[in-house]
N, C-alpha and C positions, 0 to 999 in steps of 0.2 A: 560743226569742222568734220569733214573728212579725209581721212589719210590712209595711202594706200601703200603695202608693201609687199615682201616676198618674204616666204619660207625657205630661207635657202637651204636649210639643212634636207627639204623633203620638196621643195619644188612647188609649194602650195603659192598661192598669190592669195590677199586678201582684202578688204574692204572696212576700214574702223570707222564709226560713225558716233560723234561723243565728245571728249574734251580732250584735248592736246597731250595728255601727260601719261595717256595709254594705259590710264587706272581704271577708267570708267567706261560706260556706254557699252551697248550693245556691239556683237562683232558678227559681220555679213559674210560668209563666205561664198563667193561662185565655186562653180566645178572646178574639182581638183586635178592638177595635172600629172598626170602618172609617169611615172619611170617605165623606160624601155623594158618589156617583159614582164610588167607586173601584173597579177594575176587579178587582184580585185585592189579596192581601197584601204582595205584595213592591212595590206601587206607592211612589215616593219623591214623591208629587207631596201627599200631605195634608199641608195648611197647620195649624199650630200650635192648639189648642184650649185653651180654659181652662175652669175649672171656674166654675159658676155663682157661688159664692161670691168668685172671684178669689184663694181663699186655697191656699197650697201647703205641703207639709212639706217643710223646708229639706234635710233628710236622704234624702227616698225620691221626690223629682220627677223623678229619671232612673233609667234600669235598673240602676245600681249602688249607688243609696241616698246620693248626696251630690254635688248640683248646687254647693251654696253653701260657704264655707270655717267649718269647724269649729274653735274655738280651741282646746280642749283636745284635738285628734285631730290637725290639719293645722299647727298651729304646732310643737308639739317636733318632728315629722318635715321640716318647712321648715328650723328653726333647725339641727338636726343635719347636714343635707346643705350647708347654706350656711357652716356652720362648716366641714366637711370639704371643702368646696371653697377654699375661703379657706385652709386651709393648704397644700392640694395646690398653690394659686396663686402663695402668699406665701413658702414655705418656699426659703431660700436663695435668696431672689430677688437679691440684690446680689452674690452668688457674683462674677459676669464684671463686670469695672471697666472693662471696655473698650466702645466701640461696637458692637454686633451688629447685624447685618444690616440690615433697613431703618431702624433707627434713626438711620443716618447722613442720612437723606433726611427722616423723618416730626418726627425731633427737630428738625432745621436749619427744616423749616416751622414749628414750634412757636415756635422763636425769631424768627422774623420776626414773628410778632404782638407780641412783648416789644418789637422794635426798630422795629415800625410801618412794614416795608418789604415794597414789593410785590413778590410773588414768583407764578409761574405751576405749575400742576401740572395732572394729569389727572383727580384727585377733585373732588368739591364740597367745600367747609370746613368743615363741622360738627365733623368727627372732628379735623381738625387743629385746629381753634380750641381743644378740649378738651385736646389734647396744650400747646397754648399756654398755656390756662389752667393746667394742672398745673405747666408749667414756672416761672409766675409765683407760684405759691402756694408752689414748693419754693424761690423767692430767687433764680431763674436771672436774671441782665443780660442775657441775649440775647447775649453775646460769642461764646461756644462755638461752633464750627463743625461740631460732632458727628462728629470724627475721631479715631480711635486711642483712647487712654486719657481716661474723664474725669477731668476737675481736682478738686480740691477743692474746689473752691467751686460744682460743680454737684451738687446734691442727687439722682443719678441713681436711688438705691434710692424716693425718693419718686414721683418720676415714675413707674416701672415699677408699682409700688404702685396710683397711680391708675387707672392701665389696665388692671391686674388686676382690679380692683372692677368693670369691667365685664363681665369673664369669671366672674368671683365670682357676678355675677347669673344665670347661664346654669342655675344647679342650683334654684334658688326657683322661676324662670320655667318652668323644663321642668315641676314637680311642677304649677304651679297650672295651666298649660295642658293639661296631661292631666287633671286634676280637671275643668276646664271641658267636656273635651270627652269625659267621661261613665266614663272608665277608672277603676276599682278604684283604692283607694290603695295596695295592693301594687305595681300597675302604675307608679302617679304615681311611688312612690319608686323604684320601678328605672328608670326613666325619667331623672329626677334623676342617679342614681349611675353611671346609663351616662354621663352628662354629665361628671360631674366623674372619672371613672378613664377618660378617651381621654385618651391621651399629647400627641396632636397639637393635641387644644384647650386642653389645658394648658399646654404650652410655649409656645405662641401668647400664653398672656396674660401673658407674664412678662417682655416687652418693650415697649417706646415702638413700638405700630404701630396702624394703624388697624382693624386686623380685630375687636378685642373691641369697640369701640363698636359697630362694624356687626353682630355675632355679637348683642350685647345686645339691638339696635333691631329685629334679626330677628326674635329669641325674643319680644321684646314684644308685636310686630305679631302672631304666631301667639297668644300669649295671650288679648290684646286682642280679636281676630276671633272667638277660642272661646268668651271670656265674653259677646260679642255674641251669636255663634248660642243660648249656652245660655239667654238673656234674650228669647229671640224671641217666647216663650206672652205677653210682657208689652210690648208695644209701645209707645213712647213715654212708658213709665215713667223714672223720674231713673233707675234701675240700666240700662237699655235704652241710656238716652242718655249714661251716663256710659262704658259700654263702646264705644259707636260714636263718641264723640269721642275717646279713648284709642286707638282702633283708627286714627284719620286721625293724630293727634299721632303715634304711633309710626312708621307709613308716613312721615310727613313727615320724622321723624329719619334714618330707615334711608336714605331716597332722598338725603340731606342729608350723608350719609357716605361712601358710595360708590354708583354707579350700579347695581350690584349689587342694591341695594335695590329697583327696578322690577320684579326677579323677585318679591319679597314685594307689589308692587301689584298684580301679574300674578294673584297668587293670590287677594286679597282681592277682587280684580275678578269673576274668576271665581265665586268663591262669591256674590258679589252679585247678579250675572245669574242663577245659579240659584234665589237666594233669591227675587228679583223673579219668574221665570217660573212658581214654585213657586206664588208669593200670585196672578199673572194665570191660571193654571191651575184654583186653587182658587174661582175668582170674585170675587174682592174687589170691591168697588165702586171705581169708576175713583177717585174723589175721596180713597178711601183710601188705593189703591196710588200717586196722586201723591203724598201726604204721604211716604209711604215711599221714592218715588224721589227727594223733592225733600232729605227727611234725610241721606239715601245720598250725594248730586251733594255735599251742603253738607260733610258729615264727612269722607268720603273721596276727594273730589278739590280740594275749595275750600282745607281744612284744609293737605293735605299742600303743595300750590301756596304757599300762604300762609308757610309754614314755611321751604320751600325757598327762594323768593325771600328771605326774612327773614334766612336764613344768609348770604346772599350780600350783602345790605345791611349787616349788620355787618359782612362781611370786607370790603367796599368802604372803609368808616367807620373801622376800623380801620387798615388799611393804606394811609394817605395818603401816604408817602413814597416817591421814585420807589427801584426794587430791581430784581432780576435778572428780574422777568416783565413789564417796561414791554414790552417788542417784540413781546408776543403780543397789544397792546391797540392800539385806533386813537389817533392822536395826540391827538383830542380828550380824550382820557383821560389819556393820560401827561402832558398839559402840565397838569392839575390836582393833579399831586403834588409835595410839597416838594420840592425839590431837584432838578427833574427840567430835564434842558438844555431841553427844548422849552419852557418857563415863561416865559422871555423871552427874544424875539426879535425881528426886523422882521417887519413883517406885510405889506407891499407888496413883491410880490417884483418884481424889476428885471432888465434884461439885465445879463450880468454877475454875477448871482448864485449862490454854491454852493448846493446842494439835494441833499437826500435824499427822496427820491419814494416814497412806500409805495403800495401797492395798496389797491384796499378791498377786495378780495375775502378773507376770512379763511380765512389759511394760507398766503398767497402770499407776504408780506414787502416788503423794499426793493428797488428797481431795483438791479441788481448786474450788476459783472463784474469778471473778472480775466484775468490773461496765460495763459489756456489756450484754447485752438482746437475747435470741434467735430471730431470724427475724420471725419465725413462731408459729405456737402453742399457747403458755400463754404470748410468749414475755415478761415472766419475766426473772430474771436474770440467767446467765450461770451459771451451777454447772459443772465441768471438773475434770480430773484427770493431775497433770503435774507433767514432771519429774524432775524436778529440784529446788530446792531450792529458795523460794521465799516467801517475807511477806503476800501474800497473798492464802497462806497454813496455815495460823494462825487459828483456832476455837478455842472457849469456850463452854465447855460443862456447861448447865445450867439445873435446873428443870423447868418442864412444866409449863406453865401459869398458875397462881391464886395459888400455892404453895410458898408462902412468905419465904423467907430465905436470911440470911446475910452473902453474901459470904466474906466477911473479919474479920466478931466478931463471930459470931456463931460456935459451936463446927464442926470440921470439917465432912463432911458426904462424905464416901467411895461410890463408884459407885459399883453396884453388879449385877450380871446377872439376868435379868429381871426386870430392873428398867427402867422407862420411860425417857426419857432425851431429850431436844433439843440442836440444835448446832448452836451455833450464830458464824458468820462470820466478824471476828475482822475489816477485814480492808473497809467493806460495811455497817456492823452493818444488816445483814437480816439474816433469818433462813432458816436453811435448808429444803426445802419443797419438798412435792409430792402431787400427785391429781391423779384422775381416769377420768379427763374429756380430756386429752392429752395425747399422745403417744409421745414416745420418738423420736428427730428427725432423726436416723439416725436406732438405734435398734427400729423400731415402734411396735416389740412384747412385749415390755418393755414399763413403763409409762415414763413420763418425769419428771425429777425431776431439782429443781428451787431453787433459793434463792429469798425467798418472806416473808414479815411480819417484824414485828417489835417486841422488846423484851417483851411489854408489853401487845402485841395482843393474844386473845384467839383465836387459831385456831388449830383444832385437826390434820390438814394436816401437822402441825408442830412437831408432837410428834412421837418419836422412840423410840422402845425396844432395850435394849443392850441385847444380847444372848452370852454369853460366849461360844466357843466350843473347846478351846482348851489352857491348860493352861502348856508352857515350862518350867517354874521355878517350883523349890522345893515347893514353896509356895501356895499350895492347898486351897483355901480361899473363892474361889467363888468371888472372888473381880477383878475388871479389873485394871491391871498393865501395866506398860510401856515396851512396847518390846516384852514381854514374852505373852503376853496375846492375842490370837487370837478371836474374836467375829464377830458375824453379827448386821447389824442393820435393825430392821424389822419396817415397816411403820406399824403405829396401824392403822390409818384409811383403808387401803386397804391390808394390810396382804403383801404386795409386800417387796423384800430384795433390799436393796443397792448395787449395782452391778457396776463392771467397766470391763467389758470384752475387753480393749486394743481395742478397736474401736474408728478409730479417726475422728474426725469431720473436715467439710469444714473448707476454709478459714475463714469463720466467726466466727468459732470457735478456730481460731488461730492454727488448727491441734493440738490440744490438745485431752487427750482421753476423749471419751462419757462418763458421769455417768448416770446410769438408775436406775430405779425401777423395779426387775426382777419378774413376775409372774411365780409363776410354778418350780421356781429355785431348782435345790439340795441344801439342808440344808449345805452342805460341799463341793458344788463347788468352786475352788479357787477364782473366780470373787466376790461373796458374802462375803468374808471373810477380814478381814480388821486388822489393827494393831496399835496402838501407838507408834509412831516411834518416840516423842518429847515429854516431859511434861515440864510445867513448873508452878510452883505455890510455891510461897513465902512462904508459910505457911508448906510447905512439908520440912524436910531434904532431900537433894540430896545424892545418896549413889553411889559406883562404880557398875555399871551397871554388870561388868565382871562374877564375882561369881554368878551372877542370869543366867546368858546366858549359854547352853548348844551349845558348839562347835562342827562344823560338817564340815568336808573337803568336804564330799559327796554333802551336801545340797549346799553349796557356790560353789562348781565346776559348778554343774547341774546349779545353777541359774546365775552365770556368763554366760555359754553357750548359754542360752535362752536368754540373754540380747544381746549377739552377734549376734544371729541369728536376733532376732529382729530389731537391727539395721542394721544389712545388708540389711534387707529387706525394712526398711526405706530409704535406697538411691535411690528413685526412680529419674529419670530424668524428666526434665519439657521440655515437647516437645515444648511449647510455649515461650521458652527461650532458645537463641542460646549460645552455649557453647562450645569453640573453641577446648576444651580438650577432647570431647565426641566423639564417633563412636558407630556404629552400627555393630554387629557380622559380618554381610554378607559382609561387607566392609574390613574387615581383611587380609584376604587371598589374596586379590587382590591389596593391598596396596594401599587404595583408598583414604584416610585420615589419612596422618600422624598427628603427634601432635607437636605442639610448647611447647616446656618444660618450658618457662617462659612468664610470662602476657607482659611485654615489649619487643618490638622489634624494637628497634629504633638504629640510626646507631653506637652508642659507646657502646650499649650491646654486652656481650658477648651470643650469639646466639646457644642454642641447638636445635635440631631437631630430633623428634625419628623418623627416618624414615629407614626402612629397605634395605638391598641390592636389589633392584629390579629384578634382574636377577636371584638370590636366590629365594626371596620371590614369583615370578608367578611361575619358574619352578618347587619349591616344590608344589606348589597349583596345577598343571599340573599332576604331578606325584601321590598325595592325590587322583584324580579323578582316572587316571589310574589305580591304584594298584587294587581297587575292580573290574573293568572291566577285567581285565586279569583273576582274578580268576574264575568270570563267564565264560569267554570264554574257559579257561582251562577247569571247571568242564562241560560244556557243551561238549567240547570235548572229553573227558575221558567217559561220558555216553553215547555218540554215537559212542562210539568205532575207532573212527577216529584215524588215526595213526598222534604220535606225534613225535616230537625230543627230548624229554626229557630224558636225562641221568639217570642212576639208581641214585637216591638218590636226584636228581637235583629239583623234584616236590615238595619234600618234604621239602628241604632248603627253598624253594621259599615262601612257607606257614612259616615255624617255625620262619625264620629271620624277613619275612615282616611284620607277623600278628601283632609284637610287636610296630612296628612303624607306621604301618597305623591305629592301636586301639587308641595307644599312641595319635596319631594325634587328631583321631575322639572325643575319651574320653576327651579331653582339650580343643576342640573346638565346638562340636556340643551342649553341654548343655547349653552355652550362650544363645541359642536361647530362651530358656525355662524359663530364669532367668527376673524377671522384674526391678533389680537392675539396676543405670548407670553403660554403660562400658567404657573402653578404651582400645586403641590400645595395650598397654601393657598387657592385660589380653590373650592376644594371644601368648605371647613369648614361654610358656611353650608347646603349640601346634606348633609352630613354631619348637623347637628344635626336635622333632620326626619327622618334616617333612622333616627337611634339611638332618637328617641320612636316612631318606626314599629317597630322591634324590640321595644321594650317593650309596646307594643300587638298585637304580633303573639304574642309570650309570654305574654301574660296571653289574647289569646283562644283560641289552640291548646289552652294546658294546662288551660284551664275547659271546653272541651268535649273533652277525651278524659281530663281526670285529675278525682280527687275530690277533696277541699279539702286532705286531706293531704298526698298527691301533689303539688299544686298548691304547697304552702308548700316544700317540698323542690325542685321546679324553680326556686323562685325565689332559694331559699337556692344552688343550684348556678350560678346566673348571677352572683351577685354574687359568690361566692367566686373564681369563675373569672375573671368580668373583673378584680377586685383584684389578682389573681396574677399574671397576663398586664400589668396597670398598673405593679405592682412592678418583674418581669422587665426592663419597659423603661425604668424609671424612672432610672436613669444618665444616659441621654440625654435626659431630661427637666428633672432638675435640674442638669445640667452634671458632665461626665465627665472627670477630670484623669488621664492616664497612656496607655497604647498604645490607640490603638483596637482593635487585636489582641487584647487581651485580652480583648475582648467580642465575638469573632467566633463564637463559640458562641449568640448572640443574633441571626445571622443566618440568617432563615426560608428567605428567597428568595434565588436567586445575584443578582438585579437591585439589590438592598440595596448599597448603598457605604459599609458601615459602617467597614470597615476598608481598603476597595481601591477606587478609582474605576474602574469597569469600562467607562466610555466607552463604553455601550450605547445611547444616545439615537438 
């Protein structure tokens, strides 16, 4: 049977000779129809053209004969791979009844949503809110702390199944994405089976983790942008808008799950730039180009931003009780939480009041001291900032030495801007002190700040001046108030300003934040601004602080994201200490260091091992290196005008399909080499997803160019059989193995794998 179609995206026509399913038989291409101004057949700048009638055959308008979903062909295939994926993800999912790996973190975070207690974490909230939803649906009351054995009242199997459904969705999304990229149905099915039969993707789907929602939204982003590219021939149609909006929604969800989603945004952004430049090169009218630009800004920038902000809005609305994450947020936020100790306190700060003083610089914390001295410099008592609630954060604000004042009987004396004060550390009875003799230990351009002297000592280096910078309440009386007044502390003897620039001290300073006296600092710079977070004075009545505070979602949203970034950057590996969980990015594509998913590896333990399907990982790595070499070869061949065997439209297909998959892999993998944070093998899984689809693309592409239809089918059967066999070979560690690990030592293909022995080779 012969079918004739049109490649509308590039103006090609072709004939297909073979079966009518568009999945087999050779393709015969007549001469290519070039766009106006095209220099040669290799140009990638032609903009999509539509037929005069505007109609297209849904089965024959892209090179492999299937642009749109065909229910009687694609439906059964997708149903089969989905059911197969469901089996691999759900089989014996409740076998281990103990909290496994990072379930201890993310399960606990989900419980916080049930309890509505505020917490702090390095990831955006969407995936964790979904985990919280699963716990609520499972009937969890929020009391279990996700440690050791699951109690009977916690339906952990349901919660794991809920997360597994995101992993199950990867298989149909892979098929649909490949379909939209123009790959043959055999290749689409092969790609989805690769996703189903990878052991690493499978085992990560079986626990309460963030990785599967992240992978699902990443796969949805690829599927949506591929569908959008496939509808470029019909701009501003309902179908075009549907795919564009879905792309924006998917990008918003993926970046709201983990910041790794920024790599998916980068992928879509690069495609968008290429697409707009292509339209510009095709001399599209400016007004029409402006419509395209506006549509993409709205859907690919505004929609993800709205979704990202909305997730935090919901996050703040649900978590309205004081919890373990309070200290990461400014006092204006903490005071609005139910049960917060900042909610009711004295407002006007007086001499003799006990204070907790917070730096306004994100990542610094509360002014702190302890009974440890600097190892160098003056060797006086250390002054730091500490991010957690602690009794060593308590200070008493008193008058300068020589000014007699009875703090219990004399009339209250409010503190005003310009007053000279001293700060007495309650825990050690030392005074906040600075001097010009010694520089700060880390920020050597600043002066050292120490705890030195006694309450009755007369020392000008203990005197500081209060300088009010900003008052956020309606009470503009030039007095120091709790929470709402931002102020500076200027050292009178040297003129420098008390500062905390979020610089960490070495181990001798317990890696707390350095406090210095900054010379020449801007008077409004954030590091030199301070606020009274907590105020205690039995002589001053406490009030409800909420009416005094100006609420700002934008401020809280920005502050929490800054804290997330700071916490993320603080996850630095200790190279001097071995950790069997960690691995370097260069090892991931080669599967050098798989990961044990539990600390105990004894005989009776149910063991899970995050090891990928080696055949898939190594083959996918090979094609990730092969694809750019192919592009370079074809480019050189074209530039030197060497005759090639390209059929019309085939070269553009190779670029338009392959670019998403290769750049998706590169963008989700290569940035990890620039990161200083600790890394694990599961960070490679989003990149792996793209590489598996690229592997299916290359298997289809190479077999089609090298073999006839019969051999092509044998190639596909070989890959399916081999991948399934390897998956089965390593399945004991995927579904949970009970017994001696040495019984599976014959499955150790590389000496670096710690299947039965921890080699300590990191």
